[in-house]
Each structure stands twice: as C-alpha cells, then as structure tokens.
PDB file of N, CA, C and O in Angstrom:
ATOM      1  N   MET A   1       9.472  -0.615   1.056  1.00  0.00           N
ATOM      2  CA  MET A   1       9.109  -0.904   2.410  1.00  0.00           C
ATOM      3  C   MET A   1       8.802   0.374   3.178  1.00  0.00           C
ATOM      4  O   MET A   1       7.931   0.388   4.047  1.00  0.00           O
ATOM      5  N   ARG A   2       9.508   1.432   2.860  1.00  0.00           N
ATOM      6  CA  ARG A   2       9.289   2.689   3.581  1.00  0.00           C
ATOM      7  C   ARG A   2       7.847   3.163   3.421  1.00  0.00           C
ATOM      8  O   ARG A   2       7.269   3.702   4.365  1.00  0.00           O
ATOM      9  N   CYS A   3       7.255   2.971   2.236  1.00  0.00           N
ATOM     10  CA  CYS A   3       5.863   3.381   2.024  1.00  0.00           C
ATOM     11  C   CYS A   3       4.937   2.680   3.004  1.00  0.00           C
ATOM     12  O   CYS A   3       4.030   3.301   3.559  1.00  0.00           O
ATOM     13  N   PHE A   4       5.163   1.383   3.220  1.00  0.00           N
ATOM     14  CA  PHE A   4       4.308   0.640   4.142  1.00  0.00           C
ATOM     15  C   PHE A   4       4.515   1.103   5.583  1.00  0.00           C
ATOM     16  O   PHE A   4       3.568   1.111   6.368  1.00  0.00           O
ATOM     17  N   GLU A   5       5.727   1.483   5.935  1.00  0.00           N
ATOM     18  CA  GLU A   5       5.966   2.018   7.277  1.00  0.00           C
ATOM     19  C   GLU A   5       5.205   3.332   7.472  1.00  0.00           C
ATOM     20  O   GLU A   5       4.636   3.577   8.536  1.00  0.00           O
ATOM     21  N   ILE A   6       5.200   4.166   6.443  1.00  0.00           N
ATOM     22  CA  ILE A   6       4.506   5.458   6.515  1.00  0.00           C
ATOM     23  C   ILE A   6       3.001   5.249   6.650  1.00  0.00           C
ATOM     24  O   ILE A   6       2.363   5.866   7.503  1.00  0.00           O
ATOM     25  N   VAL A   7       2.427   4.374   5.804  1.00  0.00           N
ATOM     26  CA  VAL A   7       0.977   4.180   5.879  1.00  0.00           C
ATOM     27  C   VAL A   7       0.577   3.464   7.164  1.00  0.00           C
ATOM     28  O   VAL A   7      -0.495   3.736   7.705  1.00  0.00           O
ATOM     29  N   ARG A   8       1.410   2.560   7.664  1.00  0.00           N
ATOM     30  CA  ARG A   8       1.090   1.907   8.939  1.00  0.00           C
ATOM     31  C   ARG A   8       1.006   2.959  10.050  1.00  0.00           C
ATOM     32  O   ARG A   8       0.085   2.927  10.866  1.00  0.00           O
ATOM     33  N   ALA A   9       1.955   3.880  10.083  1.00  0.00           N
ATOM     34  CA  ALA A   9       1.932   4.935  11.101  1.00  0.00           C
ATOM     35  C   ALA A   9       0.669   5.790  10.973  1.00  0.00           C
ATOM     36  O   ALA A   9       0.054   6.136  11.982  1.00  0.00           O
ATOM     37  N   ALA A  10       0.284   6.127   9.763  1.00  0.00           N
ATOM     38  CA  ALA A  10      -0.919   6.933   9.544  1.00  0.00           C
ATOM     39  C   ALA A  10      -2.172   6.174   9.963  1.00  0.00           C
ATOM     40  O   ALA A  10      -3.073   6.743  10.578  1.00  0.00           O
ATOM     41  N   ILE A  11      -2.224   4.898   9.630  1.00  0.00           N
ATOM     42  CA  ILE A  11      -3.376   4.062  10.001  1.00  0.00           C
ATOM     43  C   ILE A  11      -3.485   3.967  11.520  1.00  0.00           C
ATOM     44  O   ILE A  11      -4.573   4.102  12.080  1.00  0.00           O
ATOM     45  N   GLU A  12      -2.365   3.735  12.178  1.00  0.00           N
ATOM     46  CA  GLU A  12      -2.373   3.613  13.636  1.00  0.00           C
ATOM     47  C   GLU A  12      -2.732   4.940  14.297  1.00  0.00           C
ATOM     48  O   GLU A  12      -3.412   4.961  15.323  1.00  0.00           O
ATOM     49  N   GLU A  13      -2.278   6.042  13.714  1.00  0.00           N
ATOM     50  CA  GLU A  13      -2.618   7.361  14.247  1.00  0.00           C
ATOM     51  C   GLU A  13      -4.125   7.605  14.167  1.00  0.00           C
ATOM     52  O   GLU A  13      -4.684   8.317  15.001  1.00  0.00           O
ATOM     53  N   ALA A  14      -4.781   7.016  13.168  1.00  0.00           N
ATOM     54  CA  ALA A  14      -6.231   7.154  12.998  1.00  0.00           C
ATOM     55  C   ALA A  14      -7.006   6.154  13.860  1.00  0.00           C
ATOM     56  O   ALA A  14      -8.237   6.153  13.855  1.00  0.00           O
ATOM     57  N   GLY A  15      -6.291   5.307  14.594  1.00  0.00           N
ATOM     58  CA  GLY A  15      -6.954   4.367  15.487  1.00  0.00           C
ATOM     59  C   GLY A  15      -7.218   2.997  14.900  1.00  0.00           C
ATOM     60  O   GLY A  15      -7.968   2.209  15.478  1.00  0.00           O
ATOM     61  N   PHE A  16      -6.610   2.699  13.755  1.00  0.00           N
ATOM     62  CA  PHE A  16      -6.779   1.405  13.106  1.00  0.00           C
ATOM     63  C   PHE A  16      -5.466   0.627  13.171  1.00  0.00           C
ATOM     64  O   PHE A  16      -4.475   1.099  13.729  1.00  0.00           O
ATOM     65  N   SER A  17      -5.479  -0.565  12.594  1.00  0.00           N
ATOM     66  CA  SER A  17      -4.260  -1.362  12.457  1.00  0.00           C
ATOM     67  C   SER A  17      -4.235  -1.930  11.042  1.00  0.00           C
ATOM     68  O   SER A  17      -5.228  -1.848  10.319  1.00  0.00           O
ATOM     69  N   LEU A  18      -3.109  -2.500  10.652  1.00  0.00           N
ATOM     70  CA  LEU A  18      -3.028  -3.108   9.313  1.00  0.00           C
ATOM     71  C   LEU A  18      -4.067  -4.211   9.158  1.00  0.00           C
ATOM     72  O   LEU A  18      -4.539  -4.464   8.050  1.00  0.00           O
ATOM     73  N   GLY A  19      -4.427  -4.864  10.248  1.00  0.00           N
ATOM     74  CA  GLY A  19      -5.446  -5.910  10.203  1.00  0.00           C
ATOM     75  C   GLY A  19      -6.820  -5.400   9.811  1.00  0.00           C
ATOM     76  O   GLY A  19      -7.691  -6.188   9.441  1.00  0.00           O
ATOM     77  N   ASP A  20      -7.027  -4.085   9.886  1.00  0.00           N
ATOM     78  CA  ASP A  20      -8.298  -3.475   9.492  1.00  0.00           C
ATOM     79  C   ASP A  20      -8.319  -3.102   8.009  1.00  0.00           C
ATOM     80  O   ASP A  20      -9.329  -2.602   7.513  1.00  0.00           O
ATOM     81  N   ALA A  21      -7.220  -3.339   7.300  1.00  0.00           N
ATOM     82  CA  ALA A  21      -7.141  -2.989   5.875  1.00  0.00           C
ATOM     83  C   ALA A  21      -8.090  -3.871   5.073  1.00  0.00           C
ATOM     84  O   ALA A  21      -8.066  -5.096   5.192  1.00  0.00           O
ATOM     85  N   ILE A  22      -8.928  -3.232   4.253  1.00  0.00           N
ATOM     86  CA  ILE A  22      -9.834  -3.990   3.386  1.00  0.00           C
ATOM     87  C   ILE A  22      -9.475  -3.825   1.910  1.00  0.00           C
ATOM     88  O   ILE A  22      -9.906  -4.619   1.074  1.00  0.00           O
ATOM     89  N   ARG A  23      -8.683  -2.791   1.586  1.00  0.00           N
ATOM     90  CA  ARG A  23      -8.280  -2.563   0.195  1.00  0.00           C
ATOM     91  C   ARG A  23      -6.950  -1.819   0.167  1.00  0.00           C
ATOM     92  O   ARG A  23      -6.738  -0.873   0.924  1.00  0.00           O
ATOM     93  N   VAL A  24      -6.057  -2.261  -0.720  1.00  0.00           N
ATOM     94  CA  VAL A  24      -4.758  -1.615  -0.902  1.00  0.00           C
ATOM     95  C   VAL A  24      -4.587  -1.314  -2.380  1.00  0.00           C
ATOM     96  O   VAL A  24      -4.775  -2.187  -3.227  1.00  0.00           O
ATOM     97  N   ARG A  25      -4.229  -0.069  -2.685  1.00  0.00           N
ATOM     98  CA  ARG A  25      -3.914   0.322  -4.057  1.00  0.00           C
ATOM     99  C   ARG A  25      -2.433   0.689  -4.102  1.00  0.00           C
ATOM    100  O   ARG A  25      -1.961   1.519  -3.326  1.00  0.00           O
ATOM    101  N   THR A  26      -1.720   0.062  -5.012  1.00  0.00           N
ATOM    102  CA  THR A  26      -0.302   0.345  -5.182  1.00  0.00           C
ATOM    103  C   THR A  26      -0.127   0.996  -6.543  1.00  0.00           C
ATOM    104  O   THR A  26      -0.418   0.385  -7.571  1.00  0.00           O
ATOM    105  N   LEU A  27       0.342   2.221  -6.551  1.00  0.00           N
ATOM    106  CA  LEU A  27       0.551   2.965  -7.784  1.00  0.00           C
ATOM    107  C   LEU A  27       2.050   2.997  -8.067  1.00  0.00           C
ATOM    108  O   LEU A  27       2.844   3.427  -7.230  1.00  0.00           O
ATOM    109  N   LEU A  28       2.419   2.541  -9.249  1.00  0.00           N
ATOM    110  CA  LEU A  28       3.832   2.426  -9.636  1.00  0.00           C
ATOM    111  C   LEU A  28       4.115   3.276 -10.868  1.00  0.00           C
ATOM    112  O   LEU A  28       3.299   3.340 -11.788  1.00  0.00           O
ATOM    113  N   THR A  29       5.262   3.923 -10.882  1.00  0.00           N
ATOM    114  CA  THR A  29       5.653   4.658 -12.087  1.00  0.00           C
ATOM    115  C   THR A  29       6.314   3.745 -13.109  1.00  0.00           C
ATOM    116  O   THR A  29       6.488   4.135 -14.264  1.00  0.00           O
ATOM    117  N   ASP A  30       6.683   2.539 -12.701  1.00  0.00           N
ATOM    118  CA  ASP A  30       7.305   1.558 -13.596  1.00  0.00           C
ATOM    119  C   ASP A  30       6.710   0.189 -13.295  1.00  0.00           C
ATOM    120  O   ASP A  30       7.178  -0.517 -12.403  1.00  0.00           O
ATOM    121  N   VAL A  31       5.677  -0.179 -14.044  1.00  0.00           N
ATOM    122  CA  VAL A  31       4.947  -1.416 -13.773  1.00  0.00           C
ATOM    123  C   VAL A  31       5.822  -2.662 -13.953  1.00  0.00           C
ATOM    124  O   VAL A  31       5.465  -3.738 -13.473  1.00  0.00           O
ATOM    125  N   SER A  32       6.942  -2.532 -14.626  1.00  0.00           N
ATOM    126  CA  SER A  32       7.826  -3.688 -14.779  1.00  0.00           C
ATOM    127  C   SER A  32       8.421  -4.113 -13.439  1.00  0.00           C
ATOM    128  O   SER A  32       8.988  -5.200 -13.329  1.00  0.00           O
ATOM    129  N   ARG A  33       8.296  -3.263 -12.421  1.00  0.00           N
ATOM    130  CA  ARG A  33       8.801  -3.579 -11.079  1.00  0.00           C
ATOM    131  C   ARG A  33       7.692  -4.090 -10.154  1.00  0.00           C
ATOM    132  O   ARG A  33       7.839  -4.078  -8.932  1.00  0.00           O
ATOM    133  N   TRP A  34       6.577  -4.541 -10.749  1.00  0.00           N
ATOM    134  CA  TRP A  34       5.432  -4.967  -9.953  1.00  0.00           C
ATOM    135  C   TRP A  34       5.771  -6.129  -9.031  1.00  0.00           C
ATOM    136  O   TRP A  34       5.199  -6.236  -7.946  1.00  0.00           O
ATOM    137  N   GLN A  35       6.690  -7.003  -9.437  1.00  0.00           N
ATOM    138  CA  GLN A  35       7.016  -8.146  -8.592  1.00  0.00           C
ATOM    139  C   GLN A  35       7.674  -7.706  -7.281  1.00  0.00           C
ATOM    140  O   GLN A  35       7.420  -8.300  -6.233  1.00  0.00           O
ATOM    141  N   GLU A  36       8.508  -6.683  -7.330  1.00  0.00           N
ATOM    142  CA  GLU A  36       9.109  -6.150  -6.104  1.00  0.00           C
ATOM    143  C   GLU A  36       8.022  -5.588  -5.187  1.00  0.00           C
ATOM    144  O   GLU A  36       8.030  -5.821  -3.978  1.00  0.00           O
ATOM    145  N   ALA A  37       7.098  -4.850  -5.778  1.00  0.00           N
ATOM    146  CA  ALA A  37       6.011  -4.268  -4.994  1.00  0.00           C
ATOM    147  C   ALA A  37       5.113  -5.366  -4.425  1.00  0.00           C
ATOM    148  O   ALA A  37       4.674  -5.281  -3.278  1.00  0.00           O
ATOM    149  N   ALA A  38       4.843  -6.384  -5.220  1.00  0.00           N
ATOM    150  CA  ALA A  38       3.997  -7.485  -4.756  1.00  0.00           C
ATOM    151  C   ALA A  38       4.681  -8.249  -3.615  1.00  0.00           C
ATOM    152  O   ALA A  38       4.014  -8.678  -2.673  1.00  0.00           O
ATOM    153  N   ARG A  39       5.968  -8.416  -3.693  1.00  0.00           N
ATOM    154  CA  ARG A  39       6.713  -9.100  -2.630  1.00  0.00           C
ATOM    155  C   ARG A  39       6.600  -8.309  -1.323  1.00  0.00           C
ATOM    156  O   ARG A  39       6.332  -8.881  -0.267  1.00  0.00           O
ATOM    157  N   ALA A  40       6.804  -6.995  -1.404  1.00  0.00           N
ATOM    158  CA  ALA A  40       6.684  -6.149  -0.211  1.00  0.00           C
ATOM    159  C   ALA A  40       5.253  -6.193   0.327  1.00  0.00           C
ATOM    160  O   ALA A  40       5.040  -6.289   1.535  1.00  0.00           O
ATOM    161  N   HIS A  41       4.282  -6.123  -0.574  1.00  0.00           N
ATOM    162  CA  HIS A  41       2.872  -6.198  -0.173  1.00  0.00           C
ATOM    163  C   HIS A  41       2.611  -7.501   0.579  1.00  0.00           C
ATOM    164  O   HIS A  41       1.943  -7.502   1.614  1.00  0.00           O
ATOM    165  N   GLY A  42       3.131  -8.596   0.065  1.00  0.00           N
ATOM    166  CA  GLY A  42       2.934  -9.894   0.704  1.00  0.00           C
ATOM    167  C   GLY A  42       3.548  -9.966   2.089  1.00  0.00           C
ATOM    168  O   GLY A  42       2.997 -10.608   2.984  1.00  0.00           O
ATOM    169  N   GLU A  43       4.688  -9.312   2.269  1.00  0.00           N
ATOM    170  CA  GLU A  43       5.332  -9.307   3.582  1.00  0.00           C
ATOM    171  C   GLU A  43       4.482  -8.567   4.613  1.00  0.00           C
ATOM    172  O   GLU A  43       4.461  -8.941   5.786  1.00  0.00           O
ATOM    173  N   TRP A  44       3.788  -7.527   4.183  1.00  0.00           N
ATOM    174  CA  TRP A  44       2.980  -6.730   5.108  1.00  0.00           C
ATOM    175  C   TRP A  44       1.549  -7.235   5.231  1.00  0.00           C
ATOM    176  O   TRP A  44       0.943  -7.102   6.294  1.00  0.00           O
ATOM    177  N   PHE A  45       1.000  -7.810   4.168  1.00  0.00           N
ATOM    178  CA  PHE A  45      -0.421  -8.166   4.155  1.00  0.00           C
ATOM    179  C   PHE A  45      -0.702  -9.638   3.850  1.00  0.00           C
ATOM    180  O   PHE A  45      -1.850 -10.000   3.593  1.00  0.00           O
ATOM    181  N   GLY A  46       0.313 -10.485   3.873  1.00  0.00           N
ATOM    182  CA  GLY A  46       0.131 -11.894   3.533  1.00  0.00           C
ATOM    183  C   GLY A  46      -0.944 -12.592   4.345  1.00  0.00           C
ATOM    184  O   GLY A  46      -1.704 -13.393   3.802  1.00  0.00           O
ATOM    185  N   GLU A  47      -1.021 -12.304   5.629  1.00  0.00           N
ATOM    186  CA  GLU A  47      -2.014 -12.935   6.498  1.00  0.00           C
ATOM    187  C   GLU A  47      -3.358 -12.206   6.467  1.00  0.00           C
ATOM    188  O   GLU A  47      -4.389 -12.797   6.788  1.00  0.00           O
ATOM    189  N   ILE A  48      -3.354 -10.944   6.086  1.00  0.00           N
ATOM    190  CA  ILE A  48      -4.566 -10.112   6.151  1.00  0.00           C
ATOM    191  C   ILE A  48      -5.409 -10.275   4.884  1.00  0.00           C
ATOM    192  O   ILE A  48      -6.633 -10.383   4.959  1.00  0.00           O
ATOM    193  N   ARG A  49      -4.767 -10.292   3.751  1.00  0.00           N
ATOM    194  CA  ARG A  49      -5.372 -10.513   2.444  1.00  0.00           C
ATOM    195  C   ARG A  49      -6.475  -9.524   2.050  1.00  0.00           C
ATOM    196  O   ARG A  49      -7.582  -9.943   1.711  1.00  0.00           O
ATOM    197  N   PRO A  50      -6.185  -8.207   2.090  1.00  0.00           N
ATOM    198  CA  PRO A  50      -7.172  -7.235   1.605  1.00  0.00           C
ATOM    199  C   PRO A  50      -7.258  -7.283   0.083  1.00  0.00           C
ATOM    200  O   PRO A  50      -6.361  -7.804  -0.579  1.00  0.00           O
ATOM    201  N   ALA A  51      -8.337  -6.739  -0.466  1.00  0.00           N
ATOM    202  CA  ALA A  51      -8.416  -6.571  -1.915  1.00  0.00           C
ATOM    203  C   ALA A  51      -7.228  -5.713  -2.332  1.00  0.00           C
ATOM    204  O   ALA A  51      -6.848  -4.789  -1.612  1.00  0.00           O
ATOM    205  N   SER A  52      -6.642  -6.010  -3.484  1.00  0.00           N
ATOM    206  CA  SER A  52      -5.414  -5.327  -3.874  1.00  0.00           C
ATOM    207  C   SER A  52      -5.400  -5.027  -5.364  1.00  0.00           C
ATOM    208  O   SER A  52      -5.813  -5.842  -6.190  1.00  0.00           O
ATOM    209  N   THR A  53      -4.910  -3.828  -5.684  1.00  0.00           N
ATOM    210  CA  THR A  53      -4.786  -3.397  -7.073  1.00  0.00           C
ATOM    211  C   THR A  53      -3.410  -2.783  -7.275  1.00  0.00           C
ATOM    212  O   THR A  53      -2.940  -2.005  -6.445  1.00  0.00           O
ATOM    213  N   PHE A  54      -2.768  -3.137  -8.381  1.00  0.00           N
ATOM    214  CA  PHE A  54      -1.505  -2.523  -8.790  1.00  0.00           C
ATOM    215  C   PHE A  54      -1.779  -1.758 -10.081  1.00  0.00           C
ATOM    216  O   PHE A  54      -2.342  -2.309 -11.027  1.00  0.00           O
ATOM    217  N   VAL A  55      -1.381  -0.490 -10.117  1.00  0.00           N
ATOM    218  CA  VAL A  55      -1.669   0.373 -11.260  1.00  0.00           C
ATOM    219  C   VAL A  55      -0.408   1.130 -11.651  1.00  0.00           C
ATOM    220  O   VAL A  55       0.339   1.597 -10.792  1.00  0.00           O
ATOM    221  N   GLU A  56      -0.179   1.246 -12.951  1.00  0.00           N
ATOM    222  CA  GLU A  56       0.929   2.081 -13.416  1.00  0.00           C
ATOM    223  C   GLU A  56       0.415   3.497 -13.651  1.00  0.00           C
ATOM    224  O   GLU A  56      -0.640   3.698 -14.253  1.00  0.00           O
ATOM    225  N   VAL A  57       1.181   4.479 -13.164  1.00  0.00           N
ATOM    226  CA  VAL A  57       0.846   5.891 -13.359  1.00  0.00           C
ATOM    227  C   VAL A  57       2.007   6.563 -14.084  1.00  0.00           C
ATOM    228  O   VAL A  57       3.134   6.068 -14.066  1.00  0.00           O
ATOM    229  N   LYS A  58       1.722   7.679 -14.712  1.00  0.00           N
ATOM    230  CA  LYS A  58       2.757   8.391 -15.458  1.00  0.00           C
ATOM    231  C   LYS A  58       3.824   8.966 -14.536  1.00  0.00           C
ATOM    232  O   LYS A  58       5.008   8.953 -14.872  1.00  0.00           O
ATOM    233  N   GLY A  59       3.414   9.465 -13.388  1.00  0.00           N
ATOM    234  CA  GLY A  59       4.368  10.050 -12.459  1.00  0.00           C
ATOM    235  C   GLY A  59       3.668  10.679 -11.278  1.00  0.00           C
ATOM    236  O   GLY A  59       2.440  10.750 -11.221  1.00  0.00           O
ATOM    237  N   PHE A  60       4.477  11.135 -10.333  1.00  0.00           N
ATOM    238  CA  PHE A  60       3.983  11.811  -9.146  1.00  0.00           C
ATOM    239  C   PHE A  60       4.531  13.238  -9.135  1.00  0.00           C
ATOM    240  O   PHE A  60       5.337  13.603  -9.991  1.00  0.00           O
ATOM    241  N   ILE A  61       4.099  14.032  -8.178  1.00  0.00           N
ATOM    242  CA  ILE A  61       4.546  15.417  -8.075  1.00  0.00           C
ATOM    243  C   ILE A  61       6.066  15.493  -7.991  1.00  0.00           C
ATOM    244  O   ILE A  61       6.697  16.324  -8.645  1.00  0.00           O
ATOM    245  N   ASP A  62       6.643  14.611  -7.174  1.00  0.00           N
ATOM    246  CA  ASP A  62       8.107  14.533  -7.064  1.00  0.00           C
ATOM    247  C   ASP A  62       8.575  13.411  -7.992  1.00  0.00           C
ATOM    248  O   ASP A  62       8.243  12.251  -7.751  1.00  0.00           O
ATOM    249  N   PRO A  63       9.328  13.717  -9.033  1.00  0.00           N
ATOM    250  CA  PRO A  63       9.763  12.698  -9.995  1.00  0.00           C
ATOM    251  C   PRO A  63      10.604  11.583  -9.373  1.00  0.00           C
ATOM    252  O   PRO A  63      10.756  10.520  -9.976  1.00  0.00           O
ATOM    253  N   ALA A  64      11.151  11.809  -8.181  1.00  0.00           N
ATOM    254  CA  ALA A  64      11.958  10.777  -7.519  1.00  0.00           C
ATOM    255  C   ALA A  64      11.086   9.681  -6.913  1.00  0.00           C
ATOM    256  O   ALA A  64      11.575   8.584  -6.643  1.00  0.00           O
ATOM    257  N   TRP A  65       9.806   9.962  -6.695  1.00  0.00           N
ATOM    258  CA  TRP A  65       8.913   8.963  -6.110  1.00  0.00           C
ATOM    259  C   TRP A  65       8.619   7.884  -7.143  1.00  0.00           C
ATOM    260  O   TRP A  65       8.339   8.188  -8.302  1.00  0.00           O
ATOM    261  N   LEU A  66       8.681   6.644  -6.729  1.00  0.00           N
ATOM    262  CA  LEU A  66       8.438   5.505  -7.620  1.00  0.00           C
ATOM    263  C   LEU A  66       7.130   4.791  -7.315  1.00  0.00           C
ATOM    264  O   LEU A  66       6.567   4.129  -8.187  1.00  0.00           O
ATOM    265  N   VAL A  67       6.642   4.920  -6.084  1.00  0.00           N
ATOM    266  CA  VAL A  67       5.457   4.177  -5.662  1.00  0.00           C
ATOM    267  C   VAL A  67       4.649   4.989  -4.660  1.00  0.00           C
ATOM    268  O   VAL A  67       5.194   5.770  -3.881  1.00  0.00           O
ATOM    269  N   GLU A  68       3.355   4.789  -4.700  1.00  0.00           N
ATOM    270  CA  GLU A  68       2.462   5.362  -3.699  1.00  0.00           C
ATOM    271  C   GLU A  68       1.508   4.259  -3.276  1.00  0.00           C
ATOM    272  O   GLU A  68       1.057   3.463  -4.100  1.00  0.00           O
ATOM    273  N   ILE A  69       1.204   4.217  -1.985  1.00  0.00           N
ATOM    274  CA  ILE A  69       0.322   3.198  -1.441  1.00  0.00           C
ATOM    275  C   ILE A  69      -0.910   3.898  -0.851  1.00  0.00           C
ATOM    276  O   ILE A  69      -0.781   4.858  -0.090  1.00  0.00           O
ATOM    277  N   GLU A  70      -2.099   3.409  -1.208  1.00  0.00           N
ATOM    278  CA  GLU A  70      -3.347   3.891  -0.626  1.00  0.00           C
ATOM    279  C   GLU A  70      -4.009   2.707   0.068  1.00  0.00           C
ATOM    280  O   GLU A  70      -4.111   1.628  -0.517  1.00  0.00           O
ATOM    281  N   ILE A  71      -4.456   2.890   1.292  1.00  0.00           N
ATOM    282  CA  ILE A  71      -5.078   1.804   2.037  1.00  0.00           C
ATOM    283  C   ILE A  71      -6.392   2.285   2.626  1.00  0.00           C
ATOM    284  O   ILE A  71      -6.455   3.344   3.251  1.00  0.00           O
ATOM    285  N   ASP A  72      -7.456   1.487   2.419  1.00  0.00           N
ATOM    286  CA  ASP A  72      -8.753   1.736   3.048  1.00  0.00           C
ATOM    287  C   ASP A  72      -8.895   0.749   4.193  1.00  0.00           C
ATOM    288  O   ASP A  72      -8.603  -0.438   4.052  1.00  0.00           O
ATOM    289  N   CYS A  73      -9.352   1.265   5.336  1.00  0.00           N
ATOM    290  CA  CYS A  73      -9.538   0.424   6.520  1.00  0.00           C
ATOM    291  C   CYS A  73     -10.997   0.462   6.962  1.00  0.00           C
ATOM    292  O   CYS A  73     -11.705   1.444   6.735  1.00  0.00           O
ATOM    293  N   PHE A  74     -11.425  -0.607   7.586  1.00  0.00           N
ATOM    294  CA  PHE A  74     -12.767  -0.696   8.130  1.00  0.00           C
ATOM    295  C   PHE A  74     -12.747  -1.633   9.324  1.00  0.00           C
ATOM    296  O   PHE A  74     -12.126  -2.696   9.290  1.00  0.00           O
ATOM    297  N   ARG A  75     -13.425  -1.229  10.364  1.00  0.00           N
ATOM    298  CA  ARG A  75     -13.568  -2.086  11.524  1.00  0.00           C
ATOM    299  C   ARG A  75     -15.016  -2.035  11.955  1.00  0.00           C
ATOM    300  O   ARG A  75     -15.484  -0.997  12.424  1.00  0.00           O
ATOM    301  N   PRO A  76     -15.739  -3.138  11.805  1.00  0.00           N
ATOM    302  CA  PRO A  76     -17.141  -3.122  12.265  1.00  0.00           C
ATOM    303  C   PRO A  76     -17.174  -3.023  13.791  1.00  0.00           C
ATOM    304  O   PRO A  76     -16.549  -3.823  14.487  1.00  0.00           O
ATOM    305  N   ASP A  77     -17.887  -2.063  14.287  1.00  0.00           N
ATOM    306  CA  ASP A  77     -17.975  -1.893  15.739  1.00  0.00           C
ATOM    307  C   ASP A  77     -19.307  -2.345  16.266  1.00  0.00           C
ATOM    308  O   ASP A  77     -19.552  -2.272  17.470  1.00  0.00           O
TER     309      ASP A  77
END
C-alpha cells in the first residue's frame, strides 16, 4: 500500500490524479505474491480500470524492496 501512497503523491504533485491513470506496471521480486499486489491494485484502481501489467524482476537496487509501481497518466485537455 505504501507504494501506491508514494505514486499518488507524485502524480498529484505533477498535476494529475489517480483517475488520470491509463497504465500501471507492477514489478515484483516474488511473483508468487501477485495476489496480494493485485488486491492492493484493485483497492486503488478498481473504479478507474487502467491497463495493468504484473512482472517478476530479479531484484531492485535495495534488496529489501519487494515491489515497484510505475503509472502513466493522461488527461485530454
């Protein structure tokens, strides 16, 4: 959940909202935990329904990190 709080703050700082999300990439170091990540994703994006990808990666710079979230936003003006 903390990852989504961090990206929401970054998105809002850029002048967007979660409702502007068109694509979410969730990178996991342990794909067997995808259901936990999917549950969290659903809590944040259940009504928005952006394109979504879950990918297993070997690791991140900090070995303690388990997940990274990337979000693309678009708002037609």
